[in-house]
GUKOLMI-827406 format. One record per residue: y, z, x of N, C-alpha, C, O, CB in turn. Coordinates in steps of 0.2 Angstrom, whole numbers, plus 5000, padded with zeros to 4 digits. Glycine has a CB too. Layout:
residues N
YZXYZXYZXYZXYZX...
end
This chain:
residues 474
520547195344520147245341519447255345519247315346519947225334519147205347518547205351518647235358518247275360518247135352519247225360519447255367519547325366519347365371520147215370519847345361519947425360519247455359519147515362520347435353518747425356518147455355517747465362517447515363517647415350517847415366517547415372517847465377517447495381517647345376518447475376518847535380518547605378518447645382519547525379518447615371518247675368517547685371517347745373518247675361517047635370516347645373516347655380515947695382515947585371516847625384516847635391517047705393516747745397517347585395517547735389517747805390517247855388517047905392518447825386516847845382516347885380515747885385515447935387516047865373515647825388515047825393515247865399514847905402514947755395515847855402516147895408516047975406515948015411516847875410516247995400516248065398515548095398515448145401516548075391515048055396514348075396514148075403513748125405513948025392514348025407514048025414514348095418514048125422514347965418515048105416515348165419514948235417514848275421516048175418514748235411514448295408513748305411513548355413514348295400513448245412512748255415512748275422512348315425512348185415513248245426513348265433513548335434513448375438513848225437513948365428514248425429513748485427513648535430514848435424513348465421512848515418512148495419511748545418513048535411511948435420511248415420511048385413511348405408510848475422510548345414510348305408510048355402510148345396509848255410509648405404509348445399509848495396509748505390508848495403510348515399510848555395511148515390511348535385511348575400511348445392511648405387511248395381511448395375511848335390510548385382510048375377510048435372510048425366509348355379510048495375510048555371510648565367510648585361509948615376511248545370511848555366511848505360512048525355512448535371511648445361511548395356511148415350511248405344511348325359510548445352510148475347510448525343510348525337509448495350510748575346511148625342511648595337511648615331511448675347512048545339512548515335512248485329512448495323512948465339511648445331511248415325511048465320511048455314510748375328510748515323510448575318511048605314510848615308510148625322511548615316512148645312512348595307512548615301512748665317512348525309512548475304512048475298512248475292512648405307511448485300510948485294510948545290510848545284510248475297511048605294511048665290511648675286511648715281510948725295512148645287512748645283513248705285513648695289512548655276513148765282513548815283513348865288513648915289513648855276512848845292512648885298512248945296512148995300513248915301511948945290511449005288510848995292510548945292511348995280510649055295510149055300509449065296508949055300510249105305509449065290508849075286508449005286508848955285508949095279507849005287507548935287507548905281507348935276506748945290507848845281507948805274507248785271507248765265508448755275506748775275506148745273505648795270505148775267505748715279505848865270505448915267505348905259505848885256505648985268504748905256504648895249504048935247503648955250504548815248504048935240503448965236502948915234503148865231503749015231502348935235501848885232501348935228501348995229501448855237501048905223500648935218499948955221499648915225500548905211499749015220499049035222498449015218498648975213499049105223497849035219497349005215497249045209496949025204496649015219497549105208497549145201498249165199498249225197497049205203498749125200499349135197499849175202500449185200499249175191499649185208500049225212500549175216500549115215499649255218500949195220501449155224501349175231501249235233502149175221501449125235501449125242501949095246502249045243500749105245502249125251502849095255502549055261502149075264503249155257502848995261502648945267503248925270503748915266502148885264503248905276503748875280504348915282504848895284504048815276504248985281504749035283504649105281504149115278505449005280505049145283504949215281505049235274505449195271505349265286504849295272504949315265505649345265505849395269504449365263506049325260506749345259506849375252506449375248507249295260507349415251507549445245507549395239507349405234508149495245507849335241507949285236507349255234507149245228508449225239506849245239506149225237505749275233505449255229505849195244505849335235505549385232505749395224505349395220505649455235506349385223506649385216506349325212506249335206507349395216506349275216506049205213505349215211505149195205506249145217504949235215504249235214503949295210503549295207503849235221504349355211504149415207504749455206504949495209503649465212505049435200505749465198505749535197506249565198505949435192505149565196505149645195504949685201504849745201504649655189504849645206504549675213505149725215505049785217504349625218505749695216506349725219506749755213506949715209506749685224506849825213507249855208507949875211507949895217506849915205508449875206509049905208509049975210508650015207509549895203509349995215509350065218509450115212509150165212509850075223509950105208510150155203509550155198509450215195510750135199509250105196508650105191508050145194507750185191508450035190507950135201507450175204507550245204507150285203507350155212508150265205508350335204508350365197508050425196509050345207508550325192508550355186507850375183507750425179508850305181507350335185506650345182506350405186505850435183506250285183506650435191506450485195506750555193506550605195506450475202507250545189507650605187507450645181507550615175508450595187507150695181506850735175506550695170506750695164507450775172506050655172505650615167505350655161505350625155505150575170505150715162504850755157505350775152505150795146504450815160505950775153506450805149506650745144506950765138507050825152506550685146506750635141506250575141506350525144507450595144505650595137505150545137505250485134504950435136504550585134505650485129505750415125506150375129506050315130506150435118506750395133507150355137506650335143506750275145507750395140506250375146505850365151505350305150505250255153505450425154505050315144504550265142504950195141504650145143504250285135505550195138505850135137506050095143506050035144506450145133506150135149506350105155505750075159505850025162506750155160505150105158504550085161504350025158504049975161504050135161504450025151504149965147504649905148504349845147504149985140505249905151505649855152506049845145505849855140505249795153506649805146507149795141507249725140507249685145507749835142507449705134507649635132508349635132508749685130507349615125508649585135509349575136509649545129509349505126509549525141510149585127510449565120511149535122511549565126510549625116511349475119511949445120512549475116513049455116511949375119512349525112512849555107512649635106512149655108512749525100513249665104513149735103512749755097512449805096513849775103512649705093512249715086511649675087511649615088512749685080511049705086510449675088510049665081509949705077509949725092509949595080509449585074508749575077508649535082509749515071508349605073507649595075507149595069507349615064507349655080506549575070506049565064505549615066505249615071505849495064505249645060504749685061504249665055504449635050504849765060503549675056503049655052502549705051502449745055502749585054502249715045501749765044501149725041501049665042501949815038500649765039499949735037499949735029500249775026499349765040499549685027499449685020499049755017498549775021499049625018499249785012498849845010498149835009497949775007499149865003497749885011497049875010496649915005496049905004496749895017497049955001496749994996497250014990497850004991496450064999496950024985497350044979496850084974496350104976497649974975497150104968496750144964496650104957497050064955497050214963496150124953496050094946496650124942496650194941495350114944496950084938497550114933497250134927497550174923498050064933496650094925496350114918495550124919495250084924496450054913495250164916494550174916494150114914494450084909494350244913493650104917493150044914492550074912492150114915493049994920492350054906491650074903491150024905491249964905491750074895490550044907490050004910489749944905489549894907489450044912489849964898489649914893490149854892489949814888489349954887490749864894491249814893491049754897490949764903491949844894491049694894490949634898491349574895491449574889490149614898491549534899491849474897491449404898491649354899492449464902490749414897490349364897489949364904489849414907490649294897489649304906489249304912489449254917489749204915488549294910489349264923489449214928488749214931488549244936489949234933488349164929487649154931487249214928487249224922487549154939486949254932486549314930486949374931486649434930485949314934487649374932488049434933488549434927488749384925488449424940488549504925489049514920489749524922489849554927488849574916490249484919490949484922491349544919491249554912491249424920491749584922492149634920492849624922492949594928491849704922493349644918494049644920494249714921494249764917494449614914494549724927494749794929495449784931495749734933494349824935495849844930496549844931496749894936496549954936496949864924497149874941497249914947498049924947498449894944496949894953498249974951498949984953499249924957499849924957499050054956498849894960499049834965498649774964498249754969499149854972498649744958498249684957498349624962497949584964498249654950499049624964499249574969498949574976499049524979500049574969498649624978498349624985497649594985497449574990498349694987497349574979496749544979496749474978497249454974496249584973496349434980496249364980495549344978495049384980496549324986495449284974494749264973494349254979494649234985494749194969493749274979493249274985493249334989492849334994493349204989493749384988493749444992493249494989493049484983494449474992492949534993492549584991492849654991493349664994491849594995492649704986492949764985492449824986491949814983493349764978492649864990492149924991492449984986493049994986492149954998491950014983492150074978491750134981491250144979491950054971492050164986491650214989491550274985491050314987492050244995491850284980491750344976491150334970490950384967492350374972490950274970490450254964489850234968489850194972490750204959489250254965488650234968488450164966488550144960488050284966488150124970487850054969487150064967486850124967488050004974486850014966486150014964485649964968485949924972486049994956485049974967484549924971484549864967484849854962483849964972484049814969484049754966483849754959483949714955483549714970483449804957483249814950483749844946483749844940482649854950484349874949484849904945484649974942485049994937485049854940484250004945483950064942484150124947484450174945483250064940483950124953483950174958484650164962484850114964483350174963484950224964485550224968485450194975484850214978485850294968485850154977485750134984486450114987486750054985485250074984486750154991487450134994487950144989487950164983487450064997488550124992489150124987489250054984488950004986489850134992489650054978489649994974490149944977490649964980489950014967489949884977490349824980490449774974489949754971489949794986491049754974491249704969491449644972491649644978491849734964491449584968491649524971492149494966492049494960491049474971492749474968493249454964493149374962493149334967493949454968493149364956493049294953493749264953493849204955492749294947494249294949494849264948495349324946495149384945494849214942496049304946496549354944496849324937496949274936497149354949496849374932497149354926497849354926498249404929496849414920498149304923498849294923499249354919499849364920499049234920498849384914499149434910499049504913499249554910498849434903498749504919498549564923497849584923497449564918498949624919497649614928496949634929496549574933496849524934496549634923496049594936495649554940494949544938494649604936495649574948494649484937493949484935493449484941493549454946493849414931492949534940492449544945491749544943491649554937492649614949491349544947490649554946490349604951490649614957490149484946489849634949489549684954489049654958488549624956489249744950489049664965488549644970487949684969487449654969488849644977488049744968487449794967487549834961487649894961487349834973487549794955487649824949487149864945486549874948487949774944487249884939486749924935486449884930486749844927487149984932485849904928485449874923485549914917485449974917484749864924485749884911485849924905485449884899485549824898486649924903485049924896484549904891484149834893484049794889484949884885483949834899483549784902483949724904483649674907483049764897484649724904485049674906485349694913485649754913485649654901485249654918485449674925486149654926486549614923485049644930486449684932487049674935487649684931488049634930487049594937487749744928488349764925488749804930488549834935488149804919489449794929489849834933489849914930489949914924490649814933489649964934489550024932490250054929490750024931489250074937490250114926490850144923491250164929491050194934490650204919491950154929492350174934492950214931493250204926492750114938493050274934493550324931494250304934494350274939493450394933494750324930495450304932495650344938495450404939495950324926495950314943496150334949495650324954495650354960496250414948495050294953494550274957494850234963495250184962493950244954494650244969494950214975494550144976493950144975494850254981494950094977494650024978494950004985495550004986494849974973494449974989494649954996494449884997493949864996494250005001495049844999494949775000494549755006494749785012495649745000494049715006493549705011493649625013494149595010492849725010493149595016493249535018493049485013492749495008492749515024493249415014493149365010492349345010492049345016493549305011492149315005491449285005491449215002491549204996490949335001491449165006491449095004490749065003490249085006491849055009490749014999490148974998490048925003490548905007490148944991489448885003489348845008489848785008489948755013488648815008490048765002490448705001491148715001491548665000490248664995491348775002492048795002492448775008492148785014492148875001492948735007493348715013494048755013494248775018493548635012494248765007494948805006494748875004494248885001495448765002495248915004495248985002495949005000496448965001494949035007496049064997496749084995497149085001496949105006496749154991497849065000498249065006498449135008498449185004498949025004498649145014498849205017499449195021499349155026498249245021499949225020500549215024500849285025500849325020501149165021501249295030501549365031502249345034502349305038501149405037502749375030503449365032503749425035503749475032503849345025504049415041504349475044504949495041505249455037504449465052505149555041505749585038506349595043506249615049505649655035506849565042507449565047507749635046507949655041507949505045507849665052508249725052508749725058508849675061507749785054509149775058509749775063509849845066509749895062510349755059510049845072510249905075510849895080510949835082509649935079511249945081511849935086511649965093511250015093512349975083511949925098511849955104512450005105513049985103511949895110512350065108512850115109513050115116512550105120512550185106513650125118513850125124513850195127514250245125514650095125513350215132513350275134513650275141513550235145512550295135514050325143514450335149514350405152514350455148515150315148514450405158514550475162514950465168514850415172513850505164515450505169515850495175515850555179515950615177516650485172515850545186515850605191516450595195516550535198515150605195516750645196517350645201517350705206517050755204518050645197517550695212517650745217518250735221518350675224517050745221518650785221519350775225519150765233518650795235519750835224519650745236519550725243519550795247519150805252520150685246519850845245519850915248519250945247518950985251520450955246518950935241518350965239517750935244517250975246518150965232517850875245517350835249517350865256516750865259517450765248517850875259517950895266517850965267517850985273518550865269517851005262517851075263517151105265516651065263518051115256517151155269516551185271516151215265516451245261516651235277515451205265515051235259514451275262514251255267514851185255514251325258513751365260513051325260512551335263513651425256513051285255512451245253512651165253513251155253512051265247512151125254512351055254512351025247512050985245511751015258512951045244513051015237513650965238514150975240513351075233513350895237513850845238513950805232513650825227513550805244514250745233514350705227513750675224513750665218514850645229513250665228512650635225512250685221512050665215512150615231512350745222512050805218512450805211512050815206512050875222513050795212513450795205513250735201513250745195514150805207513150685204512950625201512350635197512250605191512950565206511850665201511150675198511250715191510950705186510750705203511650775192511750815186512050775180511850785175512150875188512550735182512850695176512350645173512350645167513450655179511950615177511450575174510950615170510750585165511050535180510750675172510250715168510550725161510250715156510150775171511250745161511550765155511650695151511550695144512250795156511750645154511850575150511150555147511150535141512050525155510650565151509950545148509750595142509450565137509450545154509950655143509750695137510150675131509850685125509950775139510750655132511150635126510850575123510850565117511850625128510650525127510350465125509750475122509550445117510250415131509350525124508650545121508750565114508450545109508350595125509250605113509450625106509650575101509450565096509950685106510050525104510250465100509750425099509650395093510850435104509350405104508750365103508250385097507950355094508350345109508150455097507750485092508050495085507750475080507450555095508550525085508850555079509550525077509850545072508850625078509750475081510450445079510450405072509950385070510650395085511050395070511150365064511550295065512150305068511550405058511350245063511650175064512350175060512350185054511250115062512850165063513550165060514050135064513950125070513750235058514550115061515150085064515750125062515950125056515250005063516050165067516650205065517250185069517250145073516450285067517850205066518450185069518850245072518950295069518950155064519050245078519350295082520150275081520350225084519150305089520450315077521150305076521550305083522050275084521450345071521350355087521750365093521650305098522150285101521550435097521050285099520950225103521050155100521150105103520250225105521150165093521250105089520650045090520749985091521950065090520050075090519450035092518950055087518850115085519250035099518450005086517850025082517350045087517350025093517549965078516950095086516350125090515750115086515650135081516550195092515250085090514550075087514050135089514050155095514250005089513750155084513250205085512550185084512450145079513350275081512050195088511350175087510950215082511050275082511050165094510550185079510050215074509450235078509150195082509850165069509250295077508650325080507950305077507950275072508650405080507450305081506750285079506450325074505950315071506350275085506650395074506450435069506450405062505950415058506750505069506950375060507050355053506750285053506750255047507850345052506550255058506250185058505550185057505250135055506350145064505150245058504450245057504250235050504550255045504250315060503650205049503350185043502950235040502750225034503050115043502650285043502150335041502450405041502850415046501550325044502150445037502250515038501650555037501150535034502750535032501650615041501050665040501350735040501750755044500550655047501150765034501350835033500850885034500250865032501750835026500950935037500450995038500751055036501351065035500250995046500251105034500451175033500351215039499751215041500051195026500851255041500751295046500251345045499951365050501451325048500151375039499751425038498951405038498551445039499851455031498851345037498151315037498051265043497551225043497951285031498451275048498351225054497751245058497651295061498951225058497251195058496651205062496451135065496851085065496051235058495851135068495551075071495551015065495550955067494951085074495351035059495350985054496050955053496050895051495151015047496550995054497250965053497350905059497650855057497751015054497050925065497150875070496750815069496950755070496950905077496150825066495750765064496150725059496150655059495050785062496450755054496750715049497350685052497550625050497050765043497750715056498350685060498050625064498450575063498650735065497550625067497350565071497050515066497150455068496750585076496750535061496550485056497150445053497150385053496150515050497650475051498250445049498650405054498950355053498750495046498650425060498950395066498650335068499050285070499050445072497950325068497650275071497350225066497050175067497050295075497350245059497050195054497550165050498150185049496550235050497350105047497750075042498450045045498950045041497950115036498450035051499050005054498849955060499349915062499450055057498249945062498049895067498449905073498549855077498149825064498649965075499049985081498549995087497949975087499450045080498750025092498450035098497950095097498050135093498850055104497450105101497050165101497250215105496850265106496250145102497750215109498050265113498850265111499250225112497950245121499050325109499750335106499950405109499650445112499750335099500650415109500950465111501250515106501550495101501550445116501050575106501350625102501850675105501650715110500750675099502450665103502950715106503150765101503350745095503550665109503150825102503350875097503750935100503850945106502650905095504050965095504451025096503951085098503351085098504851045090504351145100503951205102503451225097502851245099504451255104503651225091503251255085502551215085502051245084503551255079502651155084502051105084501551115090500951115089502251035082501851105096501451105102501151175102500551185105501851095108501451235100501151295100500551305096500051325098501651355098500551275090500051275085499451235089498851255088500251245079499551175092499051135095498751175100498151165101499351065097499151205104498851245110498451305108497951325112499451275115498551335102498151395100497451375097497051415096498551435095497351315096496651295093496151295098496151285104496751225090495551315095494951315099494551245098494351225092494451365097494551205103494351135103493551135103493251175106494651085108493251075101492551065101492350995104492750965106492251085094491750975103491550915105491850855101491850795103490750905105492050865095492450815091493150805093493350745094492350835084493450865095494150855097494150895104494050955104494650885092494450855109494450885116495150885118495550835117493950855121495350935122496050935125496050965131496351025132496550965120495750935136495750965143496050925148496350955153494950975145496050865148496250825153497050815153497350815148495950755153497250805159497950795160498050725164497750705169498350845165498450675161498550605163499250595164499650625161498250555158499350555169500050535171500150465170499850415172500250555178500650445165500850385163501550375162501850425160500450355157501850315165502550305164502950365168503550375166502750305157502650395173503050445176503050515173503350555175503750425178502650515168502650585164501950605164501450575163502850565156501850675164501250715164501050725156501450765153501250775168500550705154500350715147499650755147499250755151500250645143499550795141498950815140498550775135498850755130498950895136497950755137497550705133497150745127496750785129497050665137497350715121496950745115496550695112496750645110497450775110495850695113495450645111495050655105494850715103494850635117495050605100494650615094494250545093494350505097495150625088493850545088493450485087493950425084493650365085492950495082494550445082494950385080495350355085495450295085495450415074495550395090495950375096496150425100495950485099496550335093496550415105496750465110497550475109497850425109496550445117497750535109498450555109498650585115498350625118498650605103499250555118499550585124500050635122500550615119499850535129499950705122500350755119500850775124500650795130499950815117501450785122502050815127502450855123502650835117502350755130502650915126503250955122503850925124504050905130503151025125504350925119505050905120505550955117505550965111505150835118505950985122506451035119507050995115507451025112506751065125507050925116507550895112507450905104507850905101507550815114506750905103506550915096506850985093507150995088505850915094506851035098507051105096507851095095508051125090506851155101508151065100508851065099509151025093509751035091509151035106508750975091508950935085508750965078508750925074508750865086508451025078508251055072507551035070507351035064508751035067507151005074506450985073505951025077505551005080506350905074506051095076505651135080504851135079504451135083505851215079504751125072504051115070503751045069503251035066503951155064504150995071504050925070503750895076503850915081504650895067503550835075503350785080503350715078503550695073502550805082503250675083503250605082502750565086502650575092504050575084502350525082501850485085502050415087502350385082501150485081502050395093502350335095501850285098501350305102502950345101501850225096501350175099501750135104502250105102501050125093501650155111502050125116502050045116502450015119501850145123501550015113501549945113502049915108502149855109500849915111502249955104502749925099503449955098503649965093502449925092503649975104504350005105504749955110504449945115504350075107505349935108505649885112506349915113506749945108505749815108506649905119507349925121507749855122507549815125507349965127508349855119508749805119509349835123509649885122509049775113509549795128510149815133510649755132510549695134509949825140511249775130511849725131512149735137512349685140512349745125512249795140512449815147511949855150511849915148513149845147511549825155511049865158511349925162511949925164510649825163510949975163511150045167511450025174511049995178510550095167512050045175512350025182512850075183513150105179512549955182512950085190513550125192514050085195513950035198513250175198514650115194515250075196515750125199515950175196515650035190516050115205516450155209517150135206517350085206516450145216517550195205518250185203518750205208518650265211518350235196519150165210519650185216520250215213520850175212519850115220520250275211520750305207521350325212521950335211520550375204521150325219521650345224522150285225522750295225521350365231521850225226522350165227522750155221523250125221521850105229522450165215522750155209523350205207523650195202522350145203523350255211523850305210523750355204524150385201524550275208523050365202522950405196522750475199523150525197522350375193522250485203522050545206521750535213521550485215521550585202521850585217521550585224520850615224520650665226522050635229520450565221519750585220519250525222519450465222519550615213518650545223518150495223517750495216517650545214517550505229517750435213517450435206516950385205516950325208518050425201516450395201515950345199515850355192515750405189515350355204515750295188515550295181514950255180514850205183516150265177514450285177513750255175513850235168514050275163513150305177513550175166513650145160512950115158512650085162514250095159512850115151512350075148512450065141512650115137511650105149512350005138512449995131511749965129511549915130513049935130511450005125510749995123510550025116510950065113510250015128509950005114509650035108508950025108508649985112509950005101508550065104507850065103507650035096507950055091507450125105507149995096506849975089506149985089505749975094507149905088505849995083505149995082504949925079505149915073504950055078504649885082504449815079503849815074503849775071504349775085503449875074502949875070502949945067502549995069502249865073503349965062503450035060502850065058502850125059503950025054502350035055501750065052501350095058500850135057501350015048501450075064501050105070501350165072501050195077501050055076501950195070502250255072502250305066502350285060502950235074502250365067502250415062502650475063502650505069501450435061502950505058503350565058502850625057502450615052503950565054502850675060502450735059502950795057503350815061501950755065502850815051503350875048502950925045502350915043503850845044503250985045502951045042503151045035503751035033503151105046502651065030502851075023502951145022503451165017502251055019502651195025502651265023503251295027503251285033502051305024503651335024504151375028503951445030504351475033504851375024503451465028503151535029503051545036502851605038502551555025
end
């Protein structure tokens, strides 16, 4: 065995000596280095294996040890490189399909199912009205130097002990309880198990020399819930919890197919009308259909007897909105716009910049108004690839856009206020294009491509969105 090893070593040495004499020592060293590199690299990939990402000083990513590649770019900044079809889709007629355009710029959440379960949450009501009138001389005794009154509201459940209540329609009094000063403020002592809440007046009225009575309150008087007022030794307060509501929507499968025969493709044409142009027209039509479904669709599951399959239809965001604003066409003026902005931006804790998309009738009324320093509509802004007219008010800013989809769907005089922060798109199958080889499969002698997306839109905070409809038909 040892003799065999010695013979192998001797032959190997003679081979190396012959190679050196034949090609030179440096050539042999270079060849050995190449072989060693291939062994380390494994599959011969020429990309530098040592390239890596390191964190920057403020959350950024930096490439060290090699060049920037697509794989490293996707790892360090997943949204930097976009699929070619997605890049094209956001550039095709964005003004015609603002809802679809907005959802694509905002990004989509991946859904593992065609049926999407999601949770939405709203805010606790902040106001109610008095269900029974209160007489100022009615009292349930005293709490210190304050007279206690029991009042009955339409929503006793929204109030908790230690909260304050503003009564904007009733005058409060000064420290002596004689002269008017500001609006009346009440403090909640407790809630009666049999109904009603016990309150004292922070700035009450003096009656027959006795101070701090709750003044008379008429039925239907508005009560607004304000902040809590705790004492120095208070550690706890009434509990507050908010439970989200589970809702559901269906992802709808949207498709468009484009075909061109081989003879049509090779034929001479007067203009450069090719397969890509046809594909763009098909995508425009597909997006318009998706826009209508996303807005006014009805959530349903139907059965196609011919295909022997169930088909899921998505529910539109029009029916998901939590607020309504109605206007009279005959009295539409700047005051109507102020009222619209008030309802759109208050009592929902939403964004201070929202989108108003409307049909021809509503946008026409808005354009005919003479604006002033309170309401201005001069600037044009571009967001999400869409050109909006900016309508500014003291409540917030509306980005206004005309949409013929509203006209086509029977909402000529209607509009929809959208809070872009609280609209979410779910995709079961992201938008993509797939080539069909109909020629090889023996179906048709054509070039074919089919574009597909299975998706839906949901409003995660319904109270931040509002339907705008006309009441007068004149």
